[in-house]
C-alpha positions in Angstrom: -26.1 -62.6 -50.4 -23.6 -65.4 -49.6 -24.0 -66.6 -46.0 -21.9 -68.9 -43.9 -23.8 -70.7 -41.0 -21.7 -72.4 -38.4 -23.7 -75.1 -36.7 -25.9 -75.1 -39.9 -26.9 -78.8 -39.4 -28.6 -77.9 -36.1 -32.2 -77.4 -35.4 -32.1 -73.6 -35.8 -29.2 -73.5 -38.3 -30.8 -75.8 -40.9 -34.1 -73.8 -40.7 -32.1 -70.6 -41.2 -30.4 -72.1 -44.2 -33.8 -73.0 -45.7 -35.0 -69.5 -45.1 -32.0 -67.9 -46.7 -32.2 -70.2 -49.7 -35.9 -69.4 -50.1 -35.1 -65.7 -50.5 -32.4 -66.3 -53.1 -29.2 -66.3 -51.0 -26.4 -68.9 -51.3 -25.4 -70.8 -48.1 -22.3 -72.5 -46.8 -22.8 -74.8 -43.8 -19.9 -75.5 -41.4 -20.6 -78.3 -38.9 -18.8 -81.1 -37.1 -22.1 -83.0 -36.7 -21.6 -83.6 -33.1 -25.1 -82.4 -32.3 -26.4 -81.4 -35.8 -27.9 -84.0 -38.1 -27.2 -84.6 -41.8 -30.9 -85.3 -42.3 -31.6 -81.7 -41.3 -30.0 -80.6 -44.5 -31.6 -83.2 -46.8 -32.8 -81.6 -50.0 -31.2 -78.2 -49.3 -28.8 -77.0 -52.0 -26.1 -75.9 -49.6 -22.3 -76.3 -49.6 -21.3 -78.4 -46.6 -17.9 -78.1 -45.0 -17.5 -80.8 -42.3 -15.0 -79.2 -39.9 -14.4 -78.5 -36.2 -14.2 -74.8 -35.4 -11.4 -75.6 -32.9 -9.2 -76.4 -35.8 -9.0 -72.8 -36.8 -11.1 -72.9 -40.0 -10.4 -70.9 -43.2 -13.7 -69.3 -44.2 -14.6 -68.9 -47.9 -15.7 -65.6 -49.4 -19.0 -64.5 -47.9 -21.1 -61.4 -46.9 -22.1 -62.6 -43.5 -21.3 -65.3 -40.9 -24.2 -66.6 -38.7 -22.4 -68.1 -35.8 -24.8 -70.7 -34.3 -22.4 -73.5 -33.4 -22.1 -74.1 -29.6 -22.3 -76.8 -27.1 -26.2 -77.2 -26.9 -26.3 -78.8 -23.5 -27.5 -76.0 -21.3 -27.2 -78.1 -18.1 -23.5 -78.9 -18.6 -22.8 -76.6 -21.5 -20.0 -74.6 -19.9 -17.7 -75.6 -22.7 -15.0 -73.0 -22.9 -13.6 -74.4 -26.1 -16.8 -75.0 -28.0 -18.5 -71.8 -26.9 -15.7 -69.3 -26.5 -12.5 -70.5 -28.2 -14.5 -71.6 -31.3 -16.2 -68.1 -31.4 -12.7 -66.5 -31.3 -11.6 -68.8 -34.1 -14.6 -67.9 -36.3 -14.2 -64.2 -35.6 -10.5 -64.3 -36.5 -11.3 -66.3 -39.7 -14.0 -63.8 -40.6 -11.5 -60.9 -40.1 -8.9 -62.6 -42.4 -11.6 -63.3 -45.0 -12.8 -59.7 -44.8 -16.4 -60.7 -44.0 -18.1 -57.6 -42.8 -21.2 -58.9 -41.0 -21.3 -61.2 -38.0 -24.5 -62.6 -36.4 -24.5 -64.5 -33.1 -27.2 -66.4 -31.2 -26.7 -65.8 -27.6 -29.1 -66.7 -24.7 -31.3 -65.3 -22.0 -28.9 -67.3 -19.7 -26.4 -64.4 -19.8 -28.7 -62.4 -17.5 -28.8 -65.0 -14.6 -31.2 -64.3 -11.8 -32.5 -60.9 -12.8 -34.1 -58.7 -10.1 -37.0 -57.7 -12.2 -38.9 -58.8 -15.3 -39.1 -58.3 -18.2 -35.3 -58.1 -18.6 -34.0 -55.3 -20.8 -30.8 -55.6 -22.9 -29.2 -53.1 -20.6 -29.5 -55.4 -17.6 -26.0 -56.4 -16.2 -24.8 -59.8 -17.3 -24.7 -62.0 -14.2 -24.9 -65.6 -15.4 -25.3 -68.4 -12.8 -24.4 -71.2 -15.2 -21.3 -72.1 -17.1 -23.4 -72.1 -20.3 -24.5 -68.5 -19.6 -21.0 -67.5 -18.7 -19.5 -68.9 -21.9 -22.2 -67.2 -24.0 -21.4 -63.9 -22.2 -17.7 -64.4 -22.9 -18.4 -65.0 -26.6 -20.5 -61.7 -26.7 -17.5 -59.8 -25.3 -15.2 -61.2 -28.0 -17.7 -60.2 -30.7 -18.0 -56.7 -29.3 -14.2 -56.3 -29.4 -13.9 -57.5 -33.0 -16.8 -55.2 -34.0 -15.1 -52.2 -32.6 -11.5 -53.0 -33.5 -12.0 -54.4 -37.1 -15.1 -52.6 -38.4 -17.4 -55.7 -38.4 -21.1 -55.1 -38.2 -22.2 -57.4 -35.3 -25.7 -58.4 -34.2 -26.2 -60.4 -31.1 -29.6 -62.0 -30.4 -30.3 -63.0 -26.8 -32.9 -65.6 -27.4 -35.8 -67.0 -25.3 -36.2 -70.8 -25.3 -36.4 -71.8 -28.9 -38.7 -74.8 -29.7 -39.3 -76.6 -33.0 -40.0 -79.9 -34.6 -36.4 -81.0 -35.0 -34.4 -82.9 -32.4 -30.6 -82.7 -31.9 -28.2 -85.5 -31.2 -27.4 -84.3 -27.7 -28.7 -81.7 -25.2 -32.4 -82.5 -24.8 -35.0 -79.8 -24.7 -37.8 -80.0 -22.1 -40.1 -81.2 -24.9 -37.9 -84.0 -26.2 -37.1 -85.0 -22.6 -40.7 -85.4 -21.7 -41.5 -87.3 -24.9 -38.6 -89.7 -24.4 -39.5 -90.3 -20.7 -43.2 -90.9 -21.5 -42.5 -93.2 -24.4 -40.5 -95.4 -22.0 -42.8 -95.0 -18.9 -46.3 -93.8 -20.0 -47.7 -93.8 -16.5 -45.2 -91.6 -14.7 -43.3 -88.5 -15.7 -40.3 -87.2 -13.7 -40.2 -83.4 -13.8 -37.0 -81.7 -12.7 -37.6 -79.0 -10.1 -41.0 -78.0 -8.7 -42.7 -77.6 -12.1 -43.4 -73.9 -11.5 -40.4 -72.7 -13.5 -41.8 -70.2 -15.9 -40.0 -69.2 -19.1 -40.7 -67.6 -22.5 -40.8 -69.9 -25.6 -40.4 -68.9 -29.2 -40.8 -71.1 -32.3 -37.8 -71.7 -34.5 -39.5 -70.2 -37.5 -40.3 -67.0 -35.6 -36.7 -66.9 -34.2 -35.3 -66.9 -37.7 -37.9 -64.4 -38.9 -36.9 -62.0 -36.0 -33.2 -62.2 -36.7 -33.5 -61.6 -40.5 -36.0 -58.8 -39.9 -33.8 -57.1 -37.4 -30.7 -57.5 -39.5 -32.2 -55.4 -42.2 -33.1 -52.7 -39.8 -30.1 -52.2 -37.6 -27.2 -50.2 -39.1 -25.0 -49.6 -36.1 -21.7 -51.4 -35.7 -22.9 -53.3 -32.7 -26.5 -54.2 -31.9 -27.8 -56.4 -29.1 -31.4 -57.5 -29.1 -33.6 -59.7 -27.0 -35.8 -62.0 -29.1 -38.8 -63.7 -27.8 -42.5 -63.3 -26.9 -44.2 -61.4 -24.2 -45.4 -64.2 -21.9 -44.2 -67.3 -20.0 -45.2 -70.9 -19.7 -44.6 -73.2 -16.7 -42.9 -76.6 -16.9 -46.0 -78.3 -15.5 -48.1 -76.8 -18.3 -45.6 -78.1 -20.9 -45.9 -81.6 -19.3 -49.7 -81.4 -19.5 -49.5 -80.4 -23.2 -47.1 -83.3 -24.0 -49.4 -85.8 -22.1 -52.4 -84.5 -24.0 -50.6 -84.7 -27.4 -49.5 -88.3 -26.8 -53.1 -89.3 -25.9 -52.1 -90.5 -22.4 -54.3 -90.4 -19.3 -53.7 -90.8 -15.5 -50.0 -89.8 -15.8 -48.3 -89.2 -12.4 -46.1 -86.1 -12.3 -43.1 -86.8 -10.0 -41.3 -83.6 -9.1 -37.6 -83.7 -8.0 -38.1 -80.5 -6.0 -36.4 -77.2 -5.8 -37.0 -74.0 -7.8 -34.6 -74.9 -10.6 -34.4 -78.1 -12.5 -30.6 -78.4 -12.1 -27.7 -76.3 -10.7 -27.4 -73.1 -12.8 -31.0 -73.3 -14.1 -32.8 -69.9 -14.2 -36.3 -70.8 -13.0 -38.0 -67.7 -14.1 -37.3 -65.3 -17.0 -39.2 -63.0 -19.3 -37.3 -60.8 -21.8 -38.1 -57.2 -22.5 -38.6 -57.3 -26.3 -39.6 -53.7 -26.7 -36.5 -52.9 -28.7 -37.1 -55.5 -31.4 -40.8 -54.7 -31.3 -39.9 -51.1 -32.0 -38.2 -52.1 -35.2 -41.5 -53.6 -36.3 -41.2 -57.3 -35.4 -43.5 -59.0 -32.9 -44.0 -62.7 -32.2 -47.4 -63.9 -33.5 -47.5 -67.0 -31.4 -47.5 -67.0 -27.6 -45.4 -69.4 -25.6 -48.1 -72.1 -25.3 -48.9 -72.0 -29.0 -45.2 -72.3 -29.9 -44.8 -75.2 -27.5 -48.0 -76.9 -28.8 -46.7 -76.7 -32.4 -43.3 -78.0 -31.4 -44.7 -81.0 -29.6 -46.9 -81.9 -32.6 -44.0 -81.5 -35.0 -41.6 -83.5 -32.8 -44.2 -86.4 -32.4 -44.9 -86.4 -36.1 -41.2 -86.5 -36.9 -40.6 -89.3 -34.5 -43.6 -91.2 -36.0 -42.2 -90.8 -39.5 -38.8 -91.9 -38.5 -40.2 -95.0 -36.8 -42.2 -95.8 -39.9 -39.0 -95.8 -42.0 -37.2 -98.2 -39.8 
């Protein structure tokens, strides 16, 4: 299979490229490197096209497009151009190139403040952030293209994805805590009240889930939640980071409020029964995924520091 990955130099995209190459596929990465990193692709025999999707790209011949490119800043990520217009441009380019399969990484943020948990795929989309709204808008475009032009589309609404790689902008909670504690090892500012509880999935299992489901969904349009079956609080993540960094006596300073920022969804748990029914289930729980991500992030930072 020949695959195109937009945002392929990102944390998830580069790991997806490695997984596809490992099974014998060829990969074309399209990235403007605004948040992706060239070092993420080091050693991978991929074709790299440095381009901005807003410039209406011409896609090469391929079997599938994995559209991962987006503004990664969840707090201020309501980027109509990067999240919606770019998706339209990729869809149109895929239609012209007669690429029959389209895979999109959406977000749990499209659901907003759900009335009950776990949240099924059938739940109304009521985003409370611009990031969630633009992801929902991209989903709508993909649905239209799938039905109008015969594309086979798969949309994955992801839990919080964590891994060892760090992007250029748009900090995750793990990288945020590590950065803060590196600068001030005695005090950690935590946005919100620390009781925000969300589901976390490792990058490796996220990719495994997508590739597994792709091979087992034949309908023109499939929407699947992907995540684990438990949640982890922000305070517990802070404790895990402190422990991994070997610190003691750290003061946790909470900014207050249920959410960490305007538009933050303080609690969510996805209903993953549909993807479980296909035969895939996360092996790691949220705490195990976060522990591994913290260890990998610290190891990567230590290695980078040793090279300087």
